[in-house]
Each structure stands twice: as C-alpha cells, then as structure tokens.
C-alpha positions in Angstrom: -13.6 190.4 78.9 -16.0 187.9 80.4 -15.0 184.4 80.2 -17.7 182.3 79.0 -17.8 178.6 79.9 -16.9 176.2 77.1 -19.5 173.3 77.0 -18.1 170.2 75.5 -20.7 168.3 73.2 -21.8 164.9 74.6 -23.1 162.0 72.7 -26.6 161.2 73.2 -27.5 158.3 75.6 -29.0 156.5 72.8 -26.0 156.8 70.5 -23.5 155.7 73.2 -25.6 152.5 74.0 -25.7 151.3 70.5 -24.2 147.7 70.4 -20.8 147.4 68.8 -21.3 143.6 67.8 -23.5 142.4 64.8 -26.8 141.2 65.8 -27.6 137.4 66.2 -30.2 137.6 63.4 -27.7 139.1 60.9 -25.1 136.5 61.9 -27.6 133.6 61.4 -28.4 135.1 58.0 -24.9 135.3 56.7 -24.1 131.7 58.0 -27.3 130.5 56.1 -26.0 132.2 52.9 -22.7 130.7 53.2 -24.1 127.3 53.9 -26.5 127.6 50.8 -23.4 128.7 48.7 -21.4 125.6 49.9 -24.2 123.2 49.4 -24.7 124.5 45.9 -21.0 124.1 44.9 -21.2 120.6 46.3 -24.3 119.6 44.7 -22.9 120.8 41.3 -19.8 118.8 41.6 -21.9 115.8 42.5 -24.3 116.3 39.6 -21.3 116.8 37.1 -19.7 113.5 38.5 -23.1 111.6 38.1 -23.7 113.0 34.6 -20.0 112.0 33.6 -20.6 108.5 34.8 -23.8 108.1 33.1 -22.3 109.5 29.8 -19.5 107.0 30.1 -22.0 104.1 30.8 -24.1 105.0 27.8 -21.0 105.4 25.7 -19.7 101.8 26.7 -23.3 100.3 25.9 -23.4 102.0 22.5 -19.9 100.8 21.5 -20.7 97.1 22.7 -23.9 97.3 20.6 -21.7 98.2 17.6 -19.5 95.3 18.4 -22.6 92.9 18.5 -24.0 94.6 15.4 -20.7 93.6 13.6 -21.0 89.9 15.0 -24.6 89.9 13.7 -23.5 91.1 10.3 -20.9 88.3 10.1 -23.4 85.8 11.2 -25.7 86.7 8.4 -23.2 85.2 6.1 -23.2 81.8 8.0 -26.7 80.4 7.8 -27.5 78.3 11.1 -25.6 80.7 13.3 -27.5 83.1 15.6 -26.8 85.8 18.1 -28.6 86.2 21.4 -27.9 89.9 22.4 -29.5 89.6 25.7 -27.0 87.0 26.7 -24.0 88.1 24.5 -24.1 84.5 23.1 -23.3 83.2 19.8 -25.3 79.9 19.2 -24.0 77.7 16.3 -27.3 75.6 16.2 -27.1 72.5 14.0 -23.8 73.8 12.6 -22.1 72.4 15.9 -24.5 69.6 17.0 -23.1 66.6 18.6 -24.2 63.0 18.3 -25.4 61.5 21.6 -22.7 60.7 24.0 -20.2 62.3 21.5 -17.8 65.2 21.6 -16.6 64.8 18.0 -17.2 67.4 15.4 -17.2 66.4 11.7 -14.5 68.1 9.2 -17.4 70.2 7.7 -18.6 71.4 11.1 -15.0 72.1 12.1 -14.3 74.1 8.9 -17.5 76.0 9.4 -16.7 76.9 13.0 -13.3 77.9 12.3 -14.3 80.2 9.5 -16.8 82.1 11.6 -14.4 82.3 14.5 -12.1 84.0 12.3 -14.6 86.7 11.7 -15.0 87.1 15.4 -11.3 87.5 15.9 -11.1 90.1 13.4 -13.8 92.0 15.3 -12.1 91.6 18.5 -8.7 93.0 17.2 -10.1 96.3 16.1 -10.1 99.4 18.3 -13.5 98.7 20.0 -12.8 95.0 20.3 -9.5 95.6 22.2 -11.3 98.1 24.1 -14.2 96.1 25.5 -13.8 92.3 24.6 -12.5 90.7 27.8 -13.0 87.0 27.1 -14.8 84.5 24.9 -16.1 81.7 26.7 -16.8 78.1 24.9 -19.7 76.6 26.6 -20.6 73.0 25.9 -24.0 71.6 26.8 -25.5 68.1 27.0 -29.2 66.8 27.0 -31.1 65.6 29.9 -30.3 61.8 29.7 -27.8 60.3 31.9 -26.4 61.5 35.2 -25.4 65.0 36.1 -21.6 64.4 36.4 -21.3 62.3 33.2 -23.1 65.1 31.2 -20.9 67.6 32.9 -17.8 66.0 31.7 -19.3 65.5 28.3 -20.2 69.0 28.0 -16.8 70.1 29.1 -15.2 67.7 26.4 -17.4 69.3 23.7 -16.3 72.8 24.7 -12.6 71.5 24.6 -13.1 70.1 21.0 -13.8 73.6 19.7 -10.5 74.6 20.9 -9.0 71.4 19.5 -10.5 72.0 15.9 -9.2 75.6 16.0 -5.7 75.0 17.5 -4.8 71.6 16.2 -7.0 70.6 13.1 -7.4 66.9 12.5 -6.3 65.2 9.4 -8.6 66.3 6.5 -9.4 69.6 8.1 -7.8 72.7 6.5 -6.2 75.1 8.8 -8.1 78.4 8.5 -6.3 80.5 11.0 -2.9 82.4 11.0 -0.2 81.9 13.7 -1.3 85.4 15.3 -5.0 84.3 15.3 -4.0 81.1 17.1 -2.1 83.2 19.7 -5.3 85.5 20.1 -7.4 82.4 20.8 -5.0 81.2 23.5 -5.3 84.6 25.0 -9.0 85.1 24.8 -10.8 81.8 24.9 -11.9 79.9 27.9 -13.9 76.5 28.1 -16.8 75.7 30.3 -19.2 72.7 30.7 -22.9 73.1 31.8 -24.1 69.5 31.8 -27.9 69.5 31.1 -28.3 73.0 32.6 -29.9 75.5 30.1 -31.3 72.5 28.1 -33.4 73.4 25.1 -36.7 72.0 24.0 -35.4 69.0 22.2 -32.5 66.5 23.0 -30.9 67.3 19.7 -30.9 71.1 20.3 -29.4 70.7 23.8 -26.2 69.0 22.4 -24.6 72.1 21.4 -21.9 74.6 22.0 -22.1 78.4 22.3 -19.7 81.2 22.4 -20.4 83.8 25.2 -18.7 87.2 24.8 -17.7 88.9 28.0 -16.8 92.6 28.0 -15.0 94.9 30.5 -16.8 97.0 32.8 -16.0 100.7 33.1 -12.6 101.4 34.4 -11.9 97.7 34.8 -8.2 97.1 34.1 -7.4 94.9 31.2 -6.2 91.3 31.8 -2.5 90.9 31.4 -1.3 87.5 30.4 2.3 86.3 31.3 4.9 85.7 28.6 3.8 82.5 26.9 6.2 80.9 24.4 4.5 81.2 20.8 3.3 78.2 19.2 3.6 74.8 20.8 -0.3 74.4 21.2 0.1 70.5 21.4 -2.4 67.9 20.1 -6.0 67.1 21.0 -6.2 64.2 23.5 -10.0 63.8 23.8 
C-alpha cells in the first residue's frame, strides 16, 4: 500500500491577516450613538424640569389673580376703595384722606376702614390666602409741602394710625374685629412711611394710606412668628 502524504489545509494569507480589533470608524460611530443617547436623556430631564417650573409659576400667578379677584369683589361693596393689580395695592382714596399736617382719622373713616380690612382678613385666612399672602404693608403718604423728614415722620404716623384704629379703637368707634382677627393683624401687618414719594396729582390725594399685599414666591418658606402672648395690644400714643 502506497502511503499518500497528508496535506493539512492552510488558512489563506488574507484570512490570517484580518484585524481582530474593531475598526476605528466603527468605534467612533458607537461612541457618537452613545453620546447622542446620553444627551437626549439629559435634554429630556432638563425640559421636564423647565416645564414643571413654568407650570408652577403659571399656577402661582393664576391663584394670586383669584385672590385679587376676591379683593376686587369685596371692594365693589365699598365705594371709594380701588385696587391697583399692577402694584397689588388697595387704595382707600377719600375714605382715608388726612387733613394737612394730621394723622387723625374720623370715627366714620375708622369704621369704614375696619369693615373693609375684615373682608381682607377673611380672604387671607382661606386656603389660597394662607398659601400665598405673606404680608400686608400699611403705607402712609404725605403731600409735597414741608421738608422731607417732617413728611416722612408724618406719613409713618398715618400708617401707624391704621393699626391704632384696628387694634385699639377710640371712644365712639365700634370694635369691628374679633380677637382672632386682631391676632391675625399683628401677625400679618407691617407699617411704612413714604414722605412725599409717590405723590399724586393733587395735595389732597397725596395725603392717603394704602395697603400693599405681598405674596410668597415659589418654594419660599413661610414666615414663622415666635410665641406672642395673645391680646395686650396696648393703646395708641400718636
């Protein structure tokens, strides 16, 4: 028997020289796909956060508008009182006009002011009011006559007078507010004087007081007042 040589098969030269590693172009393509995927996810997350923030902002504005609507509706029952929605201000007009150099309010003016403030307090106590009403600033104003510091003190006295007629009614003035409403005033109300800044077109119109509503911002923590003994409001000394 003739032995025949056994010839082992060999891989072709081309097959043996094929590279094992992925090509550089394929690697870059894969990296680009991963980059686009990561950026898409990040962009989606950012867009979601922005959309949620815009929705929260829009909801806040709508709810504050509802509060101002209610204040306007209450003011319709009190002729002479107007609402400036651009400034969130309640203007008492001639219903709280002061004589020259004076910070006194008549009993009729005090009764009118107390009655309307009671409406505002009710609005501030409801769900939207507790959510957004931060402070109510009583702002006093003076006309352009006299020097600046004299009028600054006078305008401050006028804003203080509002707290006096609310918390410590004078003889002849009926107390319109309940004890819990008085405590609410002490918690919410601040006073400020503006001298003859923001003067109006006439001297009489300039001698006035306004209530400015301040609202919480988004995610702004609510003010926490310390423990204050109830009552004991004192007497008016101006």
